[in-house]
C-alpha positions in Angstrom: 18.8 -4.0 -10.4 22.3 -3.4 -11.8 22.4 -3.6 -15.6 25.2 -5.0 -17.7 25.7 -4.2 -21.3 27.8 -6.4 -23.7 28.5 -6.1 -27.4 28.2 -9.8 -28.2 25.4 -11.5 -26.1 22.6 -11.2 -28.7 24.6 -13.5 -31.2 25.2 -16.0 -28.4 21.6 -16.0 -27.4 20.4 -16.6 -30.9 22.8 -19.4 -31.2 21.8 -21.1 -27.9 18.1 -20.9 -28.9 14.9 -19.1 -27.9 14.6 -20.8 -24.5 17.8 -18.9 -23.4 17.0 -15.6 -25.2 14.7 -14.4 -22.4 17.7 -14.4 -20.0 19.6 -12.0 -22.3 17.0 -9.3 -22.6 17.3 -6.1 -20.6 15.0 -6.0 -17.6 12.5 -3.1 -17.4 13.1 -0.3 -14.9 9.8 0.7 -13.4 9.0 4.5 -13.6 5.9 6.7 -13.4 4.9 10.3 -13.0 1.7 11.2 -11.1 -0.3 14.2 -12.2 0.0 15.5 -8.6 1.5 14.5 -5.3 -1.2 16.4 -3.3 -4.8 16.0 -4.3 -8.3 16.4 -2.7 -10.3 13.3 -2.0 -12.4 11.9 -4.9 -10.3 13.8 -7.5 -8.8 12.0 -10.5 -5.0 11.3 -10.4 -3.4 10.1 -13.6 -0.3 8.0 -13.6 2.0 8.3 -16.7 4.1 5.2 -17.1 7.7 6.0 -18.1 9.1 2.4 -17.7 12.1 1.7 -20.0 12.4 -0.7 -21.7 8.7 -1.5 -22.0 7.6 -4.2 -19.5 5.7 -7.3 -20.5 2.9 -6.2 -18.2 2.2 -3.9 -15.2 0.8 -4.3 -11.8 -0.3 -1.1 -9.8 -1.0 -1.0 -6.1 -2.6 2.3 -5.1 -2.1 1.7 -1.3 -5.8 1.9 -0.6 -6.7 -1.6 -1.5 -7.3 -0.8 -5.2 -5.1 -2.3 -8.0 -4.8 -2.0 -11.8 -3.0 -3.6 -14.7 -3.4 -0.7 -17.1 -0.4 0.9 -18.6 -1.4 4.5 -17.6 -4.2 4.3 -15.1 -6.4 7.0 -13.6 -7.4 6.6 -9.9 -9.5 8.4 -7.3 -8.7 8.1 -3.5 -11.9 8.2 -1.5 -10.4 9.0 1.9 -7.8 11.5 3.1 -4.4 10.2 4.1 -1.1 9.3 2.6 -0.8 6.4 0.1 2.4 4.7 -1.1 1.6 3.9 -4.8 3.7 1.1 -6.3 4.2 0.1 -9.9 5.7 -3.3 -10.7 7.0 -3.6 -14.2 7.1 -7.3 -15.1 9.9 -8.7 -17.3 10.3 -12.0 -19.1 11.2 -13.7 -15.9 10.1 -13.0 -12.3 13.7 -12.1 -11.4 13.6 -9.2 -13.8 10.5 -7.6 -12.2 11.2 -4.1 -11.0 9.2 -1.9 -8.5 8.8 1.9 -8.3 7.0 3.7 -5.5 5.8 7.3 -4.7 3.9 8.8 -1.8 0.6 10.6 -2.7 -1.0 12.8 -0.1 -4.8 13.1 -0.2 -6.6 15.8 1.7 -5.9 19.2 3.1 -2.7 19.8 5.0 -2.9 21.9 8.2 0.2 23.7 9.4 1.5 22.2 12.7 5.0 23.5 13.2 7.7 25.5 11.5 11.2 24.4 12.6 14.1 26.5 11.4 17.1 24.1 11.0 19.7 26.8 9.8 20.0 30.5 9.2 22.8 32.7 8.0 24.5 34.4 11.0 25.1 37.7 9.2 22.8 40.0 7.2 23.5 40.8 3.6 25.7 43.7 4.7 27.9 41.4 6.7 26.7 42.6 10.1 24.9 40.9 12.9 21.1 40.9 12.4 20.6 42.8 15.7 23.3 44.7 17.5 23.8 43.6 21.1 21.2 40.9 21.3 19.6 38.0 19.4 17.1 38.8 16.6 13.3 38.7 17.2 12.1 36.1 14.7 8.7 35.5 13.0 7.7 33.3 10.1 5.4 34.6 7.4 3.4 32.4 4.9 2.2 34.2 1.8 0.5 33.3 -1.5 1.7 35.9 -4.0 1.2 39.3 -2.3 -1.4 38.0 0.1 -0.1 37.1 3.6 -2.0 34.0 4.8 -0.4 33.8 8.2 2.4 35.2 10.3 3.6 33.6 13.5 3.9 35.5 16.8 7.4 37.0 17.2 9.9 34.9 19.1 11.7 37.6 21.1 15.5 37.4 21.5 15.6 34.0 19.7 18.7 32.1 20.9 20.9 31.1 17.9 20.4 27.3 18.4 19.0 24.9 15.8 16.6 23.4 15.2 14.6 26.5 16.3 10.9 25.9 16.7 8.6 28.8 16.0 5.2 29.0 17.8 2.3 28.1 15.6 -0.9 28.6 17.7 -3.1 28.5 14.6 -4.1 25.1 13.3 -6.3 26.6 10.6 -3.7 27.4 8.0 -4.3 25.1 5.0 -1.2 24.5 2.9 -2.9 24.5 -0.4 -1.3 23.0 -3.5 0.0 26.3 -5.1 3.1 28.5 -4.9 3.9 29.8 -1.4 6.6 32.1 -0.1 7.7 31.3 3.4 9.9 34.0 4.9 11.9 34.1 8.2 11.8 37.7 9.5 13.8 39.7 11.9 11.2 42.0 13.5 12.6 45.3 14.8 10.8 48.2 16.3 11.5 50.2 13.1 10.7 47.5 10.6 11.7 44.0 9.5 14.5 42.2 7.6 14.1 39.0 5.6 16.6 36.6 7.0 15.6 33.7 4.7 13.0 33.0 2.1 11.8 29.8 0.7 9.5 29.6 -2.4 7.9 26.4 -3.6 4.8 25.0 -5.3 3.4 22.8 -2.6 1.7 20.7 -5.2 5.1 19.4 -6.4 6.8 19.1 -3.0 6.8 15.4 -2.1 5.9 15.0 1.6 7.7 12.5 3.8 6.1 9.7 5.7 6.5 11.9 8.9 4.0 14.5 7.6 6.7 17.0 6.9 8.3 19.0 4.1 11.9 20.2 3.9 13.0 23.4 2.3 16.4 24.9 1.5 17.3 28.5 0.6 20.2 30.8 -0.1 23.2 31.1 2.3 22.5 27.7 3.8 19.1 28.5 5.3 16.9 25.5 5.8 13.4 24.8 7.3 11.1 21.9 8.0 7.4 22.4 7.9 5.3 19.8 9.9 1.6 19.4 9.2 -1.4 17.3 10.0 -4.2 16.1 7.7 -7.7 17.4 8.1 -9.9 14.7 9.5 
């Protein structure tokens, strides 16, 4: 809701009387921060209310049939899935009510597909990645120094985007911690890092399409698609 600020309305409201004062007060703007956007089932999630100005009351809808009127509730999701959690901050009048929503993912995410949506055409030295042909591309998923998974190499990958990279393994769990996802040019003598994306997957908000988008240096971009463990 668009807010208007005036220097004189409070005096006018007091003059007109208490019955009109409620229409002159600023409406609350609903806001909250969850303790995590990705959690396991039956684990507490706390919701910190940051609504300003303070609402008259609050109505929470956790998307799983449960509700609350607490200011800062704690909730557990019993089943895996994705839940759109809504907070309605109620003002003096119904027209001043305001709603804020965030998607919470419950359960383990299993890697489904890595789709490269853009890559730099030249290596850091300003030359083509491979002389005379297209680069041979693989995607590596690592947690710290530990490689959790590396895709089969896509040989002579045509420079067209989006570029899907084969993911035959459906067992890679994208756990809520810091990951480094690297796009590699695999050569007979070694490998070059074409792009690198680092993110704490506990703080990456998933979309409703079960995917996460990453951007890196030099315009590199990638989308990770996943499924939820049933």
